[in-house]
C-alpha positions in Angstrom: -126.2 -36.0 58.6 -129.5 -34.7 58.4 -132.4 -35.1 55.4 -130.5 -31.6 54.1 -127.0 -32.7 54.6 -128.6 -35.5 51.9 -130.0 -34.2 50.0 -127.3 -31.5 48.8 -125.2 -34.4 48.9 -127.3 -36.2 46.0 -127.1 -33.1 44.1 -123.7 -32.1 44.6 -123.3 -35.7 43.3 -125.3 -35.2 40.1 -124.6 -32.0 39.0 -120.6 -33.2 39.2 -121.8 -36.6 37.4 -123.4 -34.6 35.3 -120.3 -31.8 34.7 -117.9 -34.4 33.7 -120.7 -35.8 31.2 -120.6 -32.8 29.8 -116.7 -32.5 29.8 -116.1 -36.2 28.1 -119.5 -36.0 25.4 -117.3 -32.4 24.8 -113.8 -33.3 24.3 -114.9 -37.1 22.5 -116.9 -34.4 20.1 -114.0 -31.9 18.7 -111.6 -34.7 18.8 -114.7 -35.9 16.2 -113.5 -33.4 13.6 -110.4 -32.3 14.1 -109.8 -33.3 11.1 -112.0 -31.0 9.6 -110.0 -28.2 11.5 -107.1 -29.0 11.0 -107.5 -29.4 6.6 -109.3 -25.8 7.3 -105.9 -24.6 8.6 -103.5 -26.1 6.4 -105.5 -24.8 3.6 -104.8 -20.8 5.6 -101.2 -21.9 5.3 -100.8 -22.6 1.7 -103.0 -19.4 0.9 -100.8 -17.6 2.4 -97.4 -19.2 0.8 -98.6 -18.6 -2.1 -99.8 -15.2 -2.0 -95.8 -14.4 -0.5 -94.7 -16.4 -3.1 -96.5 -13.7 -5.6 -95.5 -10.7 -4.1 -91.6 -11.7 -4.2 -92.6 -13.0 -7.5 -94.1 -9.7 -8.7 -91.2 -7.7 -6.9 -88.3 -9.6 -8.7 -90.2 -9.3 -12.0 -90.9 -5.1 -11.5 -86.9 -5.4 -11.0 -86.0 -7.1 -14.1 -87.9 -4.8 -15.9 -85.8 -2.0 -14.3 -82.9 -4.1 -14.7 -81.7 -5.7 -11.1 -80.5 -9.1 -11.1 -81.8 -9.9 -7.4 -78.5 -11.3 -5.7 -79.3 -15.3 -5.6 -78.9 -15.5 -10.1 -76.3 -13.0 -9.3 -72.8 -14.0 -10.8 -70.6 -15.3 -8.3 -66.6 -13.5 -8.2 -63.9 -14.9 -9.1 -61.6 -13.5 -6.7 
């Protein structure tokens, strides 16, 4: 091996090690802050559910004002 080859092997070895170290650091950093992202996601899901429930309540309220009884609240038919 020539001196140039040895330098290239050393350079690539150091950069490979630095790349792995950077990746491990990145994973560890995100693992520590995972609960913040999860909490934000859960909050968004809760907001979407509340908005959907309010839309259903509003549509049922307007149906009641027109005198229409929602299907779930109609008495069972006796045959």
